[in-house]
C-alpha positions as CSV (number, residue, x, y, z in Angstrom):
1,X,-10.5,-8.3,-8.9
2,X,-8.3,-7.7,-5.9
3,X,-10.0,-7.3,-2.5
4,X,-7.3,-4.7,-1.6
5,X,-9.0,-1.4,-2.0
6,X,-6.5,0.9,-0.4
7,X,-9.6,3.0,0.5
8,X,-8.8,6.6,1.7
9,X,-9.1,6.9,5.5
10,X,-9.5,9.8,7.9
11,X,-7.8,8.0,10.8
12,X,-5.1,5.4,11.4
13,X,-6.7,3.3,14.0
14,X,-5.3,-0.2,14.0
15,X,-2.2,0.8,12.1
16,X,1.4,0.2,13.4
17,X,3.6,3.0,12.1
18,X,7.4,2.5,12.3
19,X,9.5,5.7,12.0
20,X,13.2,5.5,11.6
21,X,15.0,8.6,12.8
22,X,11.9,9.0,15.0
23,X,13.4,11.4,17.5
24,X,14.5,13.9,14.8
25,X,12.4,16.9,14.0
26,X,10.4,15.5,11.1
27,X,10.2,12.0,12.7
28,X,8.9,13.5,15.9
29,X,6.3,15.6,14.1
30,X,5.2,12.6,12.1
31,X,4.9,10.5,15.3
32,X,2.7,13.2,16.9
33,X,0.4,13.4,13.9
34,X,0.1,9.7,13.5
35,X,-0.6,9.0,17.1
36,X,-3.3,11.7,17.2
37,X,-5.0,9.8,14.4
38,X,-5.0,6.5,16.3
39,X,-1.8,4.8,15.1
40,X,0.4,2.8,17.3
41,X,3.8,4.4,16.8
42,X,7.2,2.7,17.0
43,X,10.3,4.9,17.1
44,X,13.5,3.5,15.8
45,X,16.3,5.6,17.2
46,X,20.1,5.4,17.9
47,X,20.3,8.3,20.4
48,X,19.7,8.4,24.1
49,X,16.8,6.4,25.4
50,X,15.6,9.4,27.4
51,X,15.0,11.4,24.2
52,X,12.8,8.6,22.8
53,X,10.9,8.1,26.1
54,X,10.3,11.9,26.3
55,X,8.7,11.8,22.8
56,X,6.6,8.7,23.7
57,X,5.3,10.5,26.7
58,X,3.8,13.2,24.5
59,X,2.0,10.9,22.1
60,X,-1.7,10.4,22.3
61,X,-3.0,6.9,22.8
62,X,-1.3,3.8,24.2
63,X,1.1,1.1,23.2
64,X,3.7,3.2,21.6
65,X,7.2,1.8,21.6
66,X,10.8,3.0,21.2
67,X,13.4,0.5,19.8
68,X,17.1,1.1,19.7
69,X,18.6,0.6,16.3
70,X,20.8,2.2,13.6
71,X,20.1,2.4,9.9
72,X,23.8,1.7,9.3
73,X,23.6,-1.5,11.2
74,X,21.4,-4.0,9.3
75,X,21.5,-6.5,12.2
76,X,20.0,-4.0,14.6
77,X,17.2,-3.3,12.1
78,X,16.4,-6.9,11.7
79,X,16.3,-7.2,15.5
80,X,14.0,-4.1,15.7
81,X,11.7,-5.7,13.1
82,X,11.5,-8.9,15.2
83,X,10.6,-6.8,18.3
84,X,7.9,-4.9,16.4
85,X,6.5,-8.2,15.2
86,X,6.5,-9.8,18.6
87,X,5.2,-6.8,20.6
88,X,2.9,-5.0,18.1
89,X,2.0,-7.7,15.6
90,X,4.0,-6.2,12.7
91,X,4.3,-2.9,10.9
92,X,1.7,-1.6,8.5
93,X,3.5,1.7,7.8
94,X,7.2,2.5,7.5
95,X,8.4,6.1,7.4
96,X,12.1,6.5,6.6
97,X,13.1,9.8,8.3
98,X,16.7,8.9,9.4
99,X,19.2,11.0,7.7
100,X,22.5,12.9,7.8
101,X,24.2,15.7,6.0
102,X,27.0,18.2,6.3
103,X,27.1,21.4,4.3
104,X,29.8,21.6,1.6
105,X,29.5,24.2,-1.2
106,X,29.2,22.5,-4.6
107,X,32.3,24.3,-5.9
108,X,34.4,22.9,-3.0
109,X,35.5,19.6,-4.6
110,X,38.2,19.0,-2.0
111,X,35.8,19.6,0.9
112,X,33.5,16.7,-0.2
113,X,35.8,14.0,1.1
114,X,35.6,10.3,0.4
115,X,34.7,9.7,4.0
116,X,31.8,12.2,3.9
117,X,30.5,10.8,0.6
118,X,30.6,7.3,2.1
119,X,28.8,8.3,5.3
120,X,26.2,10.3,3.3
121,X,25.4,7.2,1.2
122,X,25.5,4.8,4.1
123,X,23.0,6.7,6.2
124,X,20.7,8.2,3.6
125,X,20.5,5.5,0.9
126,X,21.9,2.2,2.2
127,X,20.2,2.8,5.6
128,X,16.9,3.5,3.9
129,X,17.1,0.4,1.8
130,X,18.1,-1.7,4.9
131,X,15.1,-0.4,6.8
132,X,12.8,-1.4,3.9
133,X,14.5,-4.8,3.6
134,X,13.9,-5.4,7.3
135,X,10.2,-4.5,7.5
136,X,8.9,-5.5,4.0
137,X,7.9,-9.0,5.1
138,X,5.6,-7.5,7.8
139,X,4.2,-4.9,5.4
140,X,3.5,-7.6,2.7
141,X,1.8,-9.8,5.3
142,X,-0.7,-7.1,6.1
143,X,-1.5,-6.6,2.4
144,X,-2.1,-2.8,2.4
145,X,1.4,-1.6,3.6
146,X,2.8,1.8,3.0
147,X,6.4,3.0,2.8
148,X,7.1,6.7,2.8
149,X,10.7,7.9,2.1
150,X,12.0,11.3,2.8
151,X,13.6,12.8,-0.3
152,X,14.6,16.4,-1.1
153,X,14.1,18.8,-3.9
154,X,17.9,18.6,-4.2
155,X,17.3,15.4,-6.1
156,X,16.1,17.3,-9.1
157,X,17.9,20.7,-8.6
158,X,21.3,19.0,-8.1
159,X,22.1,21.5,-5.3
160,X,21.6,21.1,-1.6
161,X,23.7,20.9,1.5
162,X,26.3,19.0,-0.6
163,X,26.5,17.2,-4.0
164,X,26.6,13.8,-2.4
165,X,23.4,14.5,-0.5
166,X,21.7,15.7,-3.8
167,X,22.9,12.5,-5.5
168,X,21.6,10.3,-2.6
169,X,18.2,11.9,-2.8
170,X,18.0,11.3,-6.6
171,X,18.8,7.7,-5.6
172,X,15.9,7.9,-3.1
173,X,13.5,8.8,-5.8
174,X,14.8,6.0,-8.0
175,X,14.4,3.6,-5.1
176,X,10.9,4.8,-4.4
177,X,9.8,4.2,-8.0
178,X,11.6,0.9,-8.4
179,X,10.1,-0.6,-5.3
180,X,6.6,0.9,-6.1
181,X,6.7,-1.4,-9.2
182,X,8.1,-4.5,-7.5
183,X,6.3,-4.4,-4.2
184,X,2.8,-3.6,-5.6
185,X,0.0,-4.4,-5.1
186,X,0.6,-5.3,-1.4
187,X,2.7,-2.3,-0.5
188,X,2.6,1.3,-1.8
189,X,5.9,3.2,-1.9
190,X,5.9,7.0,-1.9
191,X,8.3,9.8,-1.2
192,X,7.9,13.3,0.3
193,X,10.4,15.9,-1.0
194,X,10.9,18.9,1.3
195,X,12.9,22.0,0.5
196,X,14.3,24.2,3.2
197,X,12.9,23.2,6.6
198,X,13.5,25.0,9.9
199,X,15.2,22.2,11.8
200,X,18.7,21.5,13.1
201,X,19.2,18.9,10.4
202,X,21.7,21.0,8.3
203,X,24.4,22.2,10.7
204,X,25.1,25.9,10.6
205,X,21.7,27.1,9.4
206,X,20.0,29.4,11.8
207,X,17.4,32.2,11.9
208,X,19.5,34.5,9.7
209,X,19.5,31.8,6.9
210,X,15.7,31.4,7.3
211,X,15.1,35.1,7.2
212,X,17.1,35.4,4.0
213,X,15.6,32.4,2.2
214,X,12.0,32.7,3.3
215,X,11.0,35.8,1.2
216,X,12.4,34.0,-1.9
217,X,9.9,31.1,-1.6
218,X,6.6,31.6,-3.3
219,X,4.7,30.9,0.0
220,X,7.0,33.4,1.7
221,X,8.3,31.3,4.5
222,X,10.7,28.4,5.3
223,X,8.9,25.2,6.0
224,X,8.6,23.6,9.5
225,X,8.8,19.9,10.4
226,X,5.0,19.6,10.7
227,X,4.6,20.7,7.1
228,X,6.5,17.6,6.0
229,X,4.8,15.5,8.6
230,X,1.4,16.5,7.2
231,X,2.5,15.4,3.7
232,X,3.7,12.1,5.1
233,X,0.4,11.4,6.8
234,X,-1.5,12.3,3.7
235,X,0.4,9.6,1.9
236,X,-1.0,7.1,4.4
237,X,-4.5,8.4,4.5
238,X,-6.0,10.3,1.6
239,X,-3.4,9.5,-1.1
240,X,-4.2,5.8,-1.2
241,X,-4.4,5.4,-5.0
242,X,-0.9,6.7,-5.4
243,X,2.3,4.7,-5.5
244,X,5.8,5.6,-6.9
245,X,5.0,9.3,-6.6
246,X,7.3,11.9,-5.2
247,X,5.2,14.6,-3.5
248,X,6.9,18.0,-3.2
249,X,6.2,19.9,0.0
250,X,8.5,22.9,-0.2
251,X,6.3,26.0,-0.4
252,X,7.1,26.3,-4.1
253,X,10.9,26.6,-3.7
254,X,11.5,24.1,-6.5
255,X,9.9,26.6,-8.9
256,X,13.0,28.7,-8.8
């Protein structure tokens, strides 16, 4: 019998949590929650260093780290992984929050250009895979690693900010399930699937959009970044006998 129990835990003391897209709304909320539970947080970011340092200054605990890197640049991810190994001893948790989209109505076939399709796949799927590829050796070495991918209910509904984004998120679910099989038992792979979230992620969505959509959701509000972060943390704490699962955190929007 394996000695790896994946026992549920209330805290994340001793864990090293790497978060791509860590300065974004969901990434930042996840970093705050994980640090409050004792994890050492590593932010992978491509934006201004000042933004990353501002986030680090808000985190509870010590030893948190910001590393420059882009999910569309595999070499920078490999370099980031080497830094995490050297400075923090290696990742035990990887949260893939980096993402990109641009709204295009599904009926606007000409508006979904080849360039936008390619960029959507490069950031949201290839970048996620490249991050996993870079950090998997560290996660395997620790023996009870966790990967949490950010998906979307667009993966199953077929509709979201644009059709390419919906297709990419369907690919995220497939990637999650495929790697859950092949990386077990040393690494669990899960996905969290939000619906509408009140963040700047989708350009052009503001308070009027939220006010319109919120009443149509069974829980009667649009989600916030911390709702998604809470689900991510649950994957790393209480949901330790789960792998290959896609957890929906959308207030019931997927119910139609």
